[in-house]
C-alpha positions as CSV (number, residue, x, y, z in Angstrom):
1,M,-53.6,-12.9,-2.4
2,R,-53.8,-16.0,-0.7
3,Y,-50.9,-17.6,-2.7
4,T,-48.9,-14.5,-2.8
5,K,-46.2,-13.4,0.3
6,A,-46.6,-9.9,1.5
7,N,-43.4,-7.8,1.3
8,P,-44.0,-4.6,3.8
9,Y,-42.2,-2.3,0.9
10,H,-45.8,-3.5,-1.6
11,M,-48.2,-2.1,0.8
12,I,-51.6,-0.5,-0.2
13,N,-50.7,3.0,0.7
14,V,-54.0,4.5,2.1
15,W,-53.6,2.6,4.8
16,V,-49.8,3.6,6.0
17,D,-48.6,6.2,8.3
18,P,-46.0,9.0,7.0
19,K,-43.3,7.3,8.4
20,K,-43.5,3.9,6.8
21,R,-44.3,5.9,3.6
22,E,-41.1,7.9,4.5
23,D,-39.1,4.2,4.6
24,I,-40.8,3.1,1.8
25,I,-39.5,5.7,-0.4
26,K,-36.1,5.4,0.2
27,R,-36.2,2.2,0.3
28,K,-37.1,2.1,-3.4
29,L,-34.5,5.6,-3.9
30,L,-32.0,2.6,-2.9
31,T,-33.4,-0.4,-4.9
32,D,-35.1,1.3,-7.6
33,K,-33.1,2.7,-10.8
34,N,-35.3,3.6,-12.6
35,F,-37.6,5.6,-9.3
36,K,-37.2,9.2,-9.8
37,L,-38.3,11.5,-6.1
38,T,-40.4,14.1,-8.3
39,S,-42.5,11.3,-9.3
40,L,-43.9,11.9,-5.9
41,Q,-45.4,15.3,-6.1
42,V,-48.5,14.4,-8.2
43,N,-49.7,11.9,-5.6
44,P,-51.1,13.8,-2.8
45,L,-50.7,10.5,-0.3
46,Y,-46.8,11.3,-1.1
47,K,-46.6,15.3,-1.2
48,P,-45.9,15.7,2.6
49,V,-43.1,13.0,2.2
50,F,-42.0,14.6,-0.7
51,D,-41.6,17.9,0.8
52,Q,-40.1,16.6,3.9
53,L,-37.0,14.6,2.0
54,D,-36.7,17.2,-0.2
55,A,-35.7,20.0,2.5
56,Q,-33.2,17.1,3.9
57,A,-31.8,17.2,0.2
58,V,-31.6,20.8,-0.7
59,K,-30.1,22.0,3.6
60,I,-27.6,18.9,2.9
61,L,-26.6,20.2,-0.3
62,N,-25.8,24.0,0.8
63,E,-24.1,22.8,4.1
64,L,-22.1,21.2,1.1
65,D,-22.2,24.9,-0.2
66,K,-21.4,26.3,2.3
67,S,-18.0,24.2,3.3
68,V,-14.6,24.5,2.0
69,L,-13.5,21.3,2.6
70,W,-16.4,19.3,1.3
71,S,-18.6,19.7,-2.1
72,R,-21.0,18.2,-3.7
73,K,-19.0,15.4,-5.6
74,Y,-16.3,15.2,-2.8
75,T,-18.1,14.4,0.5
76,K,-17.2,13.5,4.1
77,A,-18.7,9.5,2.7
78,E,-16.2,10.0,0.0
79,F,-13.2,10.8,2.3
80,K,-14.6,8.4,4.4
81,H,-14.4,5.5,1.6
82,S,-11.9,6.7,-0.3
83,F,-9.3,7.7,1.9
84,F,-9.4,7.3,5.3
85,Y,-10.1,3.7,5.8
86,P,-7.2,3.0,3.1
87,L,-4.9,5.0,5.2
88,V,-5.8,3.6,8.2
89,M,-5.3,-0.1,6.4
90,F,-1.8,1.1,5.5
91,T,-0.9,2.7,8.8
92,V,-1.7,-0.8,10.0
93,I,0.0,-3.1,7.5
94,I,2.9,-1.3,7.3
95,F,3.2,-1.3,11.4
96,G,2.9,-4.9,11.3
97,L,5.8,-4.7,8.5
98,I,8.2,-3.1,10.8
99,N,6.8,-4.6,14.0
100,Y,7.2,-8.2,12.3
101,G,10.0,-8.0,9.4
102,V,12.6,-5.3,10.2
103,K,13.0,-6.6,13.8
104,Y,13.3,-10.7,12.3
105,R,15.6,-9.2,10.0
106,M,18.1,-7.3,12.1
107,Y,18.0,-10.8,14.3
108,Y,18.8,-12.9,11.5
109,N,22.2,-10.2,10.4
110,Y,22.9,-10.2,14.4
111,I,23.2,-14.6,13.7
112,K,24.6,-14.6,10.8
113,H,27.3,-12.1,10.2
114,G,27.3,-10.7,13.8
115,R,26.3,-7.4,13.5
116,V,24.3,-5.6,15.4
117,M,22.4,-2.6,13.7
118,G,21.3,1.0,15.0
119,L,17.8,0.2,14.6
120,S,18.2,-3.0,17.0
121,E,19.2,0.0,19.7
122,K,16.3,2.1,19.2
123,M,13.6,-0.9,18.9
124,D,15.2,-1.9,22.2
125,L,15.8,-5.4,20.7
126,K,18.2,-7.6,23.5
127,L,20.5,-9.5,20.8
128,D,22.0,-11.0,23.4
129,D,19.6,-13.1,24.6
130,V,19.2,-16.2,23.6
131,E,16.2,-17.2,25.5
132,N,14.1,-14.3,24.4
133,Y,14.1,-14.9,20.7
134,P,11.2,-15.7,18.7
135,K,10.0,-19.0,18.1
136,A,11.4,-18.8,14.0
137,V,14.7,-16.5,15.4
138,F,15.3,-19.1,17.6
139,E,15.0,-22.4,15.3
140,Y,17.3,-20.3,12.6
141,Y,19.8,-20.0,15.6
142,K,19.9,-23.9,16.1
143,E,20.3,-24.2,12.2
144,K,23.6,-21.7,12.1
145,K,25.0,-23.4,15.5
146,A,24.2,-26.7,14.3
147,Y,25.4,-25.4,11.0
148,D,28.7,-24.1,12.6
149,A,29.5,-27.3,14.6
150,H,29.5,-29.1,11.1
151,I,31.9,-26.6,9.4
152,K,34.3,-26.8,12.2
153,R,34.5,-30.8,12.2
154,K,35.1,-30.9,9.0
155,E,38.1,-28.3,9.2
């Protein structure tokens, strides 16, 4: 025992309290692919833990069977991970693209072509106010003014 490192999940089962046994079984269910819950039915120490975990599983499965929206295959966790979180990320990305990309594009169209798009009024953009332009747009505005001055001098 002196050369081995103690692991709380490999304790001798006789001296472990029932809560610790339940934690050990839950840990084994998560980590060990070959572990089967039915193997605990014959072990007198783990029979109460098995009954408790089996009752919890039956309760959850009965709730899923009675549910109209959820099933054993499509649970709330499955919904969250395969639909809700991707939907939130997609919404945040689209919102960012609209606020950043479309807004900048409207500024660029106004500076380059002098067009005032209808969406700029809906987004409450003041296209004539040069001092409130974002930094990248202001740089583009200065380049465009320099280019226009260069073309005017050339003529």
